C-alpha positions in Angstrom: 0.1 0.0 -0.1 2.8 2.4 1.0 4.7 1.6 -2.1 1.8 2.1 -4.2 0.8 5.4 -2.6 4.6 6.7 -3.1 4.5 5.8 -6.8 1.1 7.5 -7.2 2.4 10.6 -5.5 5.6 10.7 -7.7 3.3 10.5 -10.6 1.1 13.3 -9.4 4.2 15.5 -8.6 5.7 15.0 -12.3 2.2 15.9 -13.7 2.1 19.1 -11.7 5.7 20.2 -12.8 4.6 19.7 -16.3 1.4 21.5 -15.8 3.2 24.4 -14.4 5.6 24.8 -17.1 2.8 24.9 -19.7 -0.3 26.6 -18.3 -2.9 26.2 -15.8 -6.5 25.9 -16.9 -10.1 25.7 -15.6 -10.1 21.9 -16.3 -11.9 19.9 -13.8 -10.0 18.4 -10.7 -9.1 14.9 -11.8 -6.5 13.3 -9.5 -4.8 10.0 -9.0 -4.4 10.4 -5.2 -5.6 7.8 -2.9 -8.5 9.6 -1.3 -10.9 8.1 1.4 -13.7 6.5 -0.3 -16.2 6.0 2.7 -16.9 7.4 6.1 -15.2 4.5 7.7 -11.8 5.5 5.7 -12.1 9.1 6.7 -10.7 11.0 9.5 -10.8 14.7 10.5 -7.1 15.3 10.4 -7.7 18.9 11.5 -10.0 22.0 11.4 -9.4 25.6 11.8 -12.1 28.1 12.6 -10.7 31.1 10.5 -14.1 33.2 10.2 -17.5 33.3 12.0 -20.1 33.4 9.3 -20.3 33.5 5.5 -19.5 37.3 5.3 -16.0 36.8 6.9 -15.4 33.3 5.8 -12.0 32.4 4.4 -11.5 31.8 0.7 -11.7 28.5 -1.0 -8.6 26.5 0.0 -5.8 26.0 -2.6 -3.1 23.3 -2.4 0.5 23.7 -3.4 2.6 20.9 -2.2 2.5 20.6 1.5 1.1 24.1 1.8 -2.6 25.2 2.0 -3.2 28.9 0.7 -6.1 30.7 2.3 -7.2 34.3 1.9 -8.9 35.5 5.0 -9.9 39.2 5.7 -6.7 41.0 4.7 -4.5 38.1 5.5 -2.9 35.7 3.1 -2.2 32.6 5.0 0.0 29.6 4.2 -0.9 26.6 6.5 0.7 23.2 6.9 -1.4 20.6 5.2 -0.7 18.1 8.0 -1.3 20.1 11.0 -3.2 23.3 9.9 -0.8 25.6 11.6 0.2 28.7 9.8 3.6 28.6 8.5 3.6 32.1 6.8 1.3 35.0 6.3 1.2 38.4 4.5 -0.9 41.5 4.9 -3.0 42.3 1.7 -4.2 45.7 0.7 -8.0 44.4 0.2 -10.3 41.8 1.4 -11.0 38.7 -0.8 -14.8 39.6 -0.6 -17.2 36.6 -0.3 -14.9 33.9 0.0 -15.9 31.4 -2.8 -13.1 32.0 -5.1 -9.5 30.5 -4.2 -6.2 32.1 -4.7 -4.1 30.7 -7.6 -0.6 29.3 -7.2 1.4 29.2 -10.5 4.7 30.2 -11.8 6.2 30.6 -8.4 3.5 33.0 -7.3 0.4 33.4 -5.4 -2.3 35.5 -7.4 -5.3 36.8 -5.1 -8.5 38.2 -6.5 -9.7 41.0 -4.1 -12.5 43.3 -3.7 -13.0 46.5 -5.9 -11.3 45.1 -8.9 -8.1 44.2 -7.4 -5.5 41.7 -8.2 -2.2 41.0 -6.2 0.6 38.8 -6.6 2.9 37.5 -3.9 6.1 35.4 -3.9 5.3 31.9 -3.0 8.4 31.4 -1.1 9.0 34.6 0.9 5.2 35.8 0.9 6.4 39.2 -0.2 4.0 41.3 -2.4 5.3 41.8 -5.9 2.5 43.8 -7.4 -1.0 45.2 -7.1 -3.5 45.9 -9.8 -6.8 47.8 -9.5 -9.3 47.7 -12.4 -11.0 51.0 -13.4 -14.5 49.6 -12.9 -13.8 47.8 -9.8 -16.4 45.1 -8.8 -16.3 42.0 -6.7 -13.7 39.3 -7.6 -15.9 36.4 -8.3 -14.3 35.1 -11.5 -11.5 32.5 -10.5 -8.0 33.5 -11.8 -6.6 31.6 -14.6 -2.8 31.2 -15.7 -1.4 30.6 -19.1 1.7 31.5 -20.8 3.1 34.0 -18.5 -0.5 35.9 -18.2 -3.3 35.7 -15.6 -7.0 36.2 -16.5 -9.9 37.1 -14.4 -13.2 38.9 -14.5 -15.4 41.1 -12.1 -19.1 41.4 -11.3 -20.9 44.2 -9.3 -24.5 44.0 -10.4 -26.6 42.3 -12.8 -27.1 45.4 -15.1 -23.6 46.9 -14.4 -20.8 46.8 -16.6 -17.8 44.7 -15.5 -14.3 43.9 -17.0 -12.5 40.8 -18.0 -8.9 41.6 -17.8 -5.5 40.0 -18.8 -2.4 40.8 -16.7 1.4 40.3 -17.1 2.0 37.4 -14.4 5.5 39.0 -13.8 4.9 42.9 -13.7 1.2 43.1 -13.1 0.8 45.3 -16.4 -2.6 45.2 -18.0 -2.3 43.5 -21.3 -5.9 44.1 -22.2 -9.4 44.2 -20.9 -12.9 43.6 -22.3 -16.2 45.2 -20.9 -19.3 43.4 -20.7 -22.9 44.4 -19.4 -23.5 42.2 -16.3 -19.8 41.3 -15.8 -18.4 37.8 -15.2 -19.8 35.8 -12.2 -18.1 32.5 -11.2 -16.9 32.3 -14.8 -13.7 30.6 -14.9 -11.9 30.9 -18.1 -10.3 28.2 -20.2 -7.1 28.4 -22.2 -7.3 26.5 -25.5 -5.4 26.9 -28.8 -3.8 30.3 -28.1 -7.4 31.4 -27.0 -9.2 32.4 -23.9 -13.0 31.2 -23.6 -15.2 32.7 -20.9 -18.8 32.9 -20.2 -20.6 36.0 -18.9 -23.7 37.4 -17.2 -26.7 38.7 -19.6 -26.9 42.0 -18.1 -30.4 41.5 -16.9 -32.3 40.0 -13.8 -34.2 37.8 -16.2 -32.9 34.2 -16.0 -33.9 33.0 -19.3 -32.4 35.8 -21.4 -29.4 34.7 -23.5 -25.8 35.6 -22.6 -22.4 35.4 -24.4 -19.5 33.0 -24.1 -16.5 34.9 -25.6 -13.6 33.5 -27.3 -10.8 36.0 -27.1 -7.4 36.0 -28.7 -5.0 35.3 -25.7 -2.3 38.0 -26.5 -4.4 40.8 -28.1 -7.8 40.4 -26.2 -9.6 40.6 -29.8 -13.0 39.0 -29.7 -12.4 36.2 -32.1 -16.1 34.7 -31.7 -19.2 34.5 -29.3 -21.7 31.9 -28.6 -25.1 32.7 -27.5 -26.4 30.7 -24.7 -29.7 30.7 -22.6 -29.3 32.2 -19.1 -26.3 33.5 -17.4 -23.1 31.3 -18.0 -21.8 31.3 -14.2 -19.9 28.0 -14.8 -16.2 27.5 -15.4 -15.3 26.2 -19.1 -14.0 22.8 -19.1 -11.9 21.6 -21.8 -12.3 17.8 -22.3 -8.6 16.4 -22.4 -7.2 15.7 -25.9 -9.8 17.6 -27.7 -10.9 21.1 -28.6 -14.3 20.3 -27.1 -15.7 22.6 -24.3 -18.7 22.0 -21.8 -20.2 24.2 -19.3 -23.5 24.7 -17.7 -26.1 27.8 -17.5 -28.3 29.3 -14.9 -31.3 28.8 -17.3 -30.6 25.0 -16.8 -28.7 23.8 -19.7 -25.4 21.7 -20.2 -23.8 23.0 -23.2 -21.2 21.5 -25.4 -19.3 23.2 -28.2 -15.6 23.1 -29.7 -13.2 25.8 -30.7 -11.3 25.7 -34.0 -9.0 28.5 -35.1 -10.9 30.8 -32.7 -14.4 29.8 -33.8 -17.0 28.2 -31.9 -19.1 25.3 -33.6 -22.8 25.4 -33.4 -22.6 23.1 -30.4 -25.3 20.9 -28.8 -27.4 21.7 -25.5 -29.2 19.4 -22.9 -32.0 20.7 -21.0 -31.7 19.9 -17.4 -34.1 19.3 -14.6 -33.0 22.8 -12.9 -30.6 25.7 -12.8 -26.7 24.9 -12.6 -23.9 27.1 -12.0 -21.5 24.1 -11.5 -18.4 23.7 -13.5 -18.5 20.3 -15.1 -16.0 17.7 -14.1 -15.4 15.4 -17.0 -13.6 12.0 -17.2 -14.1 9.0 -19.5 -16.9 10.6 -21.4 -18.9 11.5 -18.5 -19.6 14.9 -17.1 -20.5 15.5 -13.4 -22.6 18.5 -12.3 -24.7 19.8 -9.7 -28.4 20.9 -10.5 -30.8 22.9 -8.4 -34.2 21.5 -7.5 -36.0 24.0 -5.3 -34.4 26.4 -2.9 -31.3 24.8 -1.5 -31.9 21.2 -2.4 -30.5 19.6 -5.6 -29.1 16.5 -7.5 -26.0 15.2 -8.9 -26.4 14.4 -12.6 -24.2 12.5 -14.7 -24.1 13.4 -18.3 -23.0 11.3 -21.3 -21.1 13.9 -23.1 -21.1 11.9 -26.5 -24.9 11.3 -26.6 -25.7 14.4 -24.7 -28.1 12.6 -22.5 -28.5 12.1 -18.7 -26.8 8.8 -17.7 -27.8 9.1 -14.0 -29.3 11.2 -11.3 -28.6 11.3 -7.7 -30.6 13.1 -5.0 -28.0 15.0 -2.7 -28.2 16.5 0.8 -28.3 20.1 -1.0 -27.5 21.7 -4.1 -23.9 21.0 -5.2 -22.8 24.5 -6.8 -19.1 23.9 -6.8 -16.8 22.0 -9.0 -16.3 18.3 -7.9 -13.0 16.5 -7.6 -12.6 13.0 -9.0 -10.0 10.4 -8.1 -8.9 7.5 -10.6 -6.6 5.8 -8.0 -8.8 2.9 -7.6 -10.0 2.4 -11.2 -7.5 -0.1 -12.2 -8.2 -2.3 -9.0 -11.7 -2.0 -8.7 -13.1 -0.4 -11.8 -14.5 2.4 -9.6 -13.9 6.2 -9.9 -14.9 8.3 -7.0 -16.4 11.8 -7.1 -16.4 14.3 -4.3 -19.0 17.2 -4.0 -20.0 19.7 -1.3 -23.6 21.0 -1.2 -25.1 24.4 -0.4 -27.0 23.2 2.7 -26.5 22.6 6.2 -24.3 20.6 7.6 -22.3 21.4 4.7 -20.4 18.3 4.5 -19.0 16.1 1.6 -20.4 13.4 -0.2 -18.6 10.9 -2.2 -20.1 9.3 -5.2 -19.1 5.9 -6.4 -19.0 5.2 -10.1 -18.6 1.7 -11.2 -17.2 0.4 -14.5 -20.8 -0.3 -15.9 -21.8 3.2 -15.0 -23.9 2.5 -12.0 -23.6 5.3 -9.3 -24.2 5.6 -5.6 -23.9 8.3 -3.0 -22.8 8.3 0.5 -21.9 10.8 3.2 -18.1 11.1 3.5 -18.0 13.7 6.2 -20.7 15.9 8.1 -19.5 18.8 10.4 -21.6 19.2 13.7 -22.4 22.0 16.1 -21.4 25.4 15.0 -19.5 24.1 12.1 -22.6 22.9 10.4 -23.2 25.4 7.7 -23.8 25.9 3.9 -20.9 25.2 1.8 -20.0 26.6 -1.6 -16.5 25.5 -1.6 -14.9 23.1 -4.1 -12.7 20.4 -2.5 -8.8 20.9 -2.9 -6.9 17.4 -3.0 -3.3 17.1 -2.0 -0.9 14.7 -3.5 -1.1 12.3 -0.6 -4.9 12.2 -0.9 -6.1 14.7 1.7 -9.1 16.6 1.0 -9.7 20.2 2.0 -12.6 22.8 1.9 -14.4 25.2 4.1 -18.0 26.1 4.7 -20.0 29.3 5.7 -19.0 28.6 9.4 -15.7 29.9 8.5 -14.1 26.5 9.3 -11.5 25.1 7.0 -11.7 21.2 7.2 -8.9 18.6 6.5 -9.8 15.1 5.8 -7.4 12.2 5.4 -7.4 8.6 4.8 -7.9 6.5 7.7 -6.5 3.1 7.8 -9.5 0.7 8.4 -9.6 -1.0 11.9 -8.5 -4.7 11.5 -11.5 -7.2 10.9 -12.5 -8.8 14.2 -10.5 -12.0 14.9 -13.0 -15.0 14.2 -13.3 -16.8 17.7 -12.9 -20.5 17.1 -14.5 -21.2 20.4 -17.7 -19.6 19.1 -17.9 -22.6 16.5 -18.3 -25.1 19.2 -21.7 -26.7 20.1 -24.1 -24.5 21.4 -24.5 -26.3 24.6 -20.7 -25.6 25.2 -21.3 -22.1 24.5 -24.2 -21.5 26.6 -22.7 -23.5 29.6 -19.6 -21.1 29.3 -21.7 -18.0 29.6 -23.8 -19.1 32.4 -20.7 -20.2 34.5 -18.8 -17.0 33.5 -21.4 -14.4 34.3 -23.3 -15.9 37.2 -20.4 -15.3 40.0 -20.5 -11.7 39.0 -24.2 -11.5 40.3 -23.6 -13.6 43.5 -20.3 -12.6 44.5 -19.1 -8.9 45.5 -15.5 -9.9 46.0 -13.4 -7.3 44.2 -10.9 -9.9 42.6 -13.8 -11.8 41.2 -15.7 -8.8 39.9 -12.3 -7.5 38.2 -11.7 -11.0 36.7 -15.1 -11.3 35.2 -15.3 -7.6 34.0 -11.8 -7.7 32.2 -12.3 -11.0 30.7 -15.7 -10.1 29.3 -14.2 -6.8 28.0 -11.3 -8.7 26.3 -13.5 -11.2 24.8 -15.9 -8.6 23.4 -12.9 -6.7 21.6 -11.6 -10.1 20.1 -15.2 -10.7 18.7 -16.1 -7.2 17.4 -12.7 -5.9 16.7 -10.8 -2.8 17.9 -13.4 -0.7 16.0 -15.8 -1.6 18.6 -13.7 -0.3 21.5 -15.5 3.0 21.8 -18.8 0.8 22.2 -17.4 -1.6 24.6 -15.5 0.7 26.8 -18.4 2.8 28.0 -20.1 -0.4 29.0 -17.1 -1.0 31.1 -16.6 2.4 32.9 -20.0 4.2 32.9 -21.9 1.6 35.2 -19.1 1.7 37.4 -18.9 5.5 37.9 -22.6 6.3 37.9 -23.6 3.5 40.2 -20.7 4.6 42.5 -21.9 8.2 42.4 -25.8 7.5 42.9 -25.3 5.1 45.7 -22.9 7.4 47.4 -25.2 10.2 47.1 -28.5 8.4 48.3 -27.1 5.7 50.6 -25.5 7.0 53.9 -24.4 3.7 55.7 -20.8 3.4 56.6 -18.4 4.7 59.3 -15.9 6.7 57.1 -17.6 10.0 56.5 -16.2 11.8 53.3 -18.3 14.9 53.5 -21.4 16.0 55.3 -24.3 17.6 53.4 -26.0 20.8 54.7 -29.1 18.5 55.4 -26.8 16.6 57.7 -26.8 13.3 55.5 -23.3 11.9 55.5 -21.7 10.7 52.1 -19.5 7.8 53.2 -16.7 5.7 51.7 -18.5 2.5 52.2 -21.4 3.7 50.2 -19.4 4.7 47.2 -17.2 1.5 47.4 -20.4 -0.6 47.3 -21.7 1.4 44.4 -18.6 0.7 42.7 -18.7 -2.9 43.3 -22.3 -3.2 42.1 -21.4 -1.1 38.9 -18.7 -3.4 38.2 -20.9 -6.3 38.5 -23.4 -4.6 36.2 -20.6 -3.8 33.6 -19.5 -7.5 33.5 -23.0 -8.6 33.1 -23.6 -6.2 30.2 -20.2 -7.2 28.4 -21.0 -10.8 28.7 -24.3 -10.3 27.2 -22.7 -8.5 24.4 -20.4 -11.5 23.8 -23.4 -13.8 24.1 -25.2 -11.9 21.2 -22.0 -12.5 19.0 -21.6 -16.1 19.9 -25.1 -17.6 20.7 -26.7 -17.0 17.0 -30.3 -17.5 16.2 -29.6 -21.1 14.7 -27.8 -21.9 18.0 -30.6 -20.7 20.1 -33.2 -22.8 18.1 -31.0 -25.7 18.4 -31.0 -25.8 22.1 -34.6 -24.7 22.7 -36.5 -25.3 19.7 -37.6 -28.8 20.4 -38.0 -28.1 24.2 -40.1 -24.9 23.9 -40.6 -24.1 20.3 -43.2 -21.3 20.6 -41.2 -19.6 23.4 -37.9 -20.0 21.5 -39.4 -18.5 18.3 -41.2 -15.4 20.1 -37.7 -14.6 21.8 -36.1 -14.8 18.4 -38.6 -12.4 17.0 -38.3 -10.0 19.7 -34.6 -10.0 19.3 -34.8 -9.4 15.7 -37.5 -6.9 15.7 -36.0 -4.5 18.2 -32.9 -3.6 15.9 -35.2 -3.7 12.9 -37.6 -1.1 14.4 -34.6 0.9 15.6 -33.1 1.1 12.2 -36.6 2.0 10.8 -36.9 4.8 13.3 -33.5 6.4 12.3 -34.2 6.1 8.5 -37.7 7.8 9.3 -36.1 10.7 11.2 -33.4 11.3 8.5 -36.2 11.3 5.9 -38.5 13.8 7.7 -35.5 16.0 8.7 -34.0 16.2 5.1 -35.6 19.6 4.5 -34.6 21.1 7.8 -32.0 23.9 7.5 -31.0 24.2 11.1 -30.8 21.8 14.0 -33.5 23.2 16.2 -34.3 21.4 19.3 -38.2 21.7 18.9 -38.0 20.8 15.3 -36.1 17.6 16.1 -38.9 16.8 18.9 -41.5 17.1 16.4 -39.8 15.0 13.5 -39.2 12.3 16.3 -42.6 12.3 17.4 -43.7 11.8 13.8 -41.3 9.2 13.1 -42.4 7.2 16.1 -46.1 7.3 15.2 -45.1 6.1 11.8 -42.9 3.3 13.1 -45.6 2.1 15.6 -48.1 2.0 12.7 -45.6 0.2 10.5 -44.8 -2.3 13.2 -48.5 -3.1 13.7 -49.0 -3.7 10.2 -45.8 -5.8 9.9 -47.0 -8.1 12.8 -50.2 -8.8 10.8 -48.3 -9.5 7.7 -46.1 -11.9 9.8 -49.0 -13.7 11.3 -50.8 -14.2 8.0 -47.4 -15.3 6.4 -46.9 -17.9 9.3 -50.6 -18.9 9.0 -50.1 -19.5 5.2 -47.2 -21.6 6.0 -49.0 -24.0 8.1 -47.3 -22.8 11.4 -49.1 -24.2 14.5 -51.2 -26.8 12.3 -49.1 -29.7 13.7 -46.0 -30.6 15.6 -43.0 -29.3 13.7 -39.8 -31.0 13.1 -36.4 -29.3 13.3 -32.9 -29.5 11.8 -29.7 -28.8 13.4 -26.2 -28.8 11.6 -24.5 -28.9 15.1 -23.0 -32.2 16.2 -21.7 -32.8 19.8 -18.1 -34.0 19.1 -15.5 -35.3 21.6 -13.8 -31.8 21.8 -16.9 -30.4 22.8 -17.2 -33.1 25.5 -13.6 -32.1 26.7 -14.5 -28.4 26.9 -17.7 -29.4 28.7 -15.8 -31.3 31.3 -13.3 -28.4 31.7 -15.9 -25.8 32.1 -17.8 -28.1 34.6 -14.7 -28.8 36.6 -13.6 -25.0 36.6 -16.9 -24.1 37.6 -17.4 -26.4 40.3 -13.8 -25.6 42.1 -14.9 -21.8 41.8 -18.3 -22.4 43.3 -16.6 -24.5 46.1 -14.0 -21.7 46.8 -16.6 -19.2 46.8 -18.5 -20.9 49.5 -15.3 -21.9 51.8 -12.5 -20.2 50.4 -12.5 -16.9 52.0 -13.8 -15.0 48.9 -16.3 -12.7 50.8 -16.5 -9.0 51.0 -18.7 -6.5 52.7 -19.3 -2.9 52.7 -21.5 -2.1 55.6 -20.4 -0.7 58.2 -17.0 -1.0 57.1 -15.3 -2.4 54.0 -14.3 -5.9 54.8 -12.5 -7.8 52.0 -11.5 -11.4 53.2 -8.3 -12.7 52.3 -8.5 -15.9 50.2 -7.2 -18.9 51.8 -5.4 -21.7 49.6 -8.7 -23.1 48.6 -10.0 -19.5 47.6 -6.9 -18.7 45.8 -7.2 -22.0 43.7 -10.9 -21.0 43.1 -10.1 -17.5 41.9 -7.4 -19.0 39.6 -10.0 -21.7 38.3 -12.4 -18.9 37.7 -9.9 -16.6 35.7 -9.1 -19.8 33.5 -12.7 -20.3 33.0 -13.4 -16.7 32.1 -10.3 -16.3 29.8 -11.0 -19.8 28.2 -12.4 -18.8 24.9 -9.4 -16.6 24.0 -6.9 -19.2 25.4 -8.7 -21.9 23.3 -8.7 -19.7 20.3 -4.8 -18.9 20.6 -4.0 -22.6 21.1 -5.8 -23.5 18.0 -4.4 -20.8 15.9 -0.8 -21.9 17.0 -1.8 -25.4 16.0 -3.1 -24.3 12.8 0.2 -22.3 12.1 2.3 -25.2 13.0 0.7 -27.4 10.6 0.5 -25.1 7.8 4.3 -24.6 8.1 4.8 -28.1 7.5 3.1 -28.0 4.0 
């Protein structure tokens, strides 16, 4: 894995060097870095709260090597991609305006689009200002800067019906090469360099959405308008050049996906595809497919996959919100799995990142990769920057910059060989191991039981379940100790006297801790029981003795998690249109969901009863099949459990393994019989792991002889 990542990182670096030596275009962001593909593979590496709301939020991040470039207020910041710490900064003369446009790193410089029609250049290494340019018409810096052949290009916008300039500046001196004035200006319109030309879309100079606008083809050196293409609605999309061709694609606010080509500075007639809604999203194109965000209503929207050759919609996915920004796509896993992965933000709370998996046959599915919470949950207009080592960077309107990285998946849980033994052996073990926790309050016995259950639960469920198992070990101990100490006042060792005169005693706290440890052990043993004693094992043991009761218990155990899952899905569905995490709104949604789930449960119970009746359940005595056979090894394990359990029981009764907590704490010292009983009980509790280890050693030895 590491070797593969190193090779791919080197490839990315080579591509970047070649690209920078030629030009930087508005091509969609297609990378070869090994990015995280699911929520399980994703971790929040770091986050920085740089602004407080959308008005002073930082700019869209730009990645250059191991640095992340951010514009915030009048600060130009260079952050370390690994830690988020500021490594260098510079004071800019103006603000970047609404932070939806990134700075551009090219030719060893950082080019910053700033308010009032200002563009500034900084030396990347020293962060020293090299030059500053202010356009005569001013305007908001909403058009991303493009670098090509020693020049930078950008446009400005101030109002729907106000003139705005598109300019060309010398990248070294900041000298104005040429400008073009257009009514309505240039809004989110990222240009593309192709064949000595600069192609850029514009607004239509009117508030009416369905009026036509122009896409311009300029001579890159002189600024001469070589041709114009009339399109419906504002063109607030970047122009994407399809690799290896002279074809261009873009979207319009009137809801069209447009394709054209440029030959000798002239547009072809081109084709248009009517979309389901407006789009301002710059297309990401790979392998004949274009990925764009399309608005539905308000801030809701879809991701549409367009077959560019046939100009048809190949797939539509409902998103958490309207994806308005350019998407990132990685091909790192295509050779291995046939899948490519597309990453999109959405302009709706919580402003997270969605990942779209596109298989080789064209099928696509969406999942949530990352979702901010709390104050960081806000709208997101940011595109995603990808580093060479696969880190993802973006920001949302909370003013927070997020860094997401690949997380090595937790190792798969080790299969328990003991769990494959006969159900009678498994059940006998759990009864023998768990019962002393409820009957004996000696600290040694409680600790053995609790830690053995905790260790076995980790083996059964893997380290990924640590966050679920650890609270079961700690919380009962802490809570029971605190509650018992607060409300029971027996004992002679006073720790604190309340104003009411009641005492808080050491003995009460100690007994609470002992009782909490017993509860923790029982809970963890029950967790292990659920993993080992499966439904077919339960039916094997009890199906013949009490078939009706066994079936009823299994149905309850099955339906409880099913209803819980249904409730969660219903809450998510009902709350999909909520724009804020309001407390009363959540309660209202939960009440509606509960009502719906109860109705569904009642209907399902009727359907289940009818299904069982149709299959003849209860008509006659039923036979049962079991694949489990009691072997000689099962007999040996049964004998060991019985022997260890009997010795432990004898020691508990006569071996000095007693403890008391009222009126004083009294823990009896074990006699030789008690010590032997404690050792036998420890062997019994840890027996599944010892058995698994022994079988693994035996297997490895036999395998090594082959």
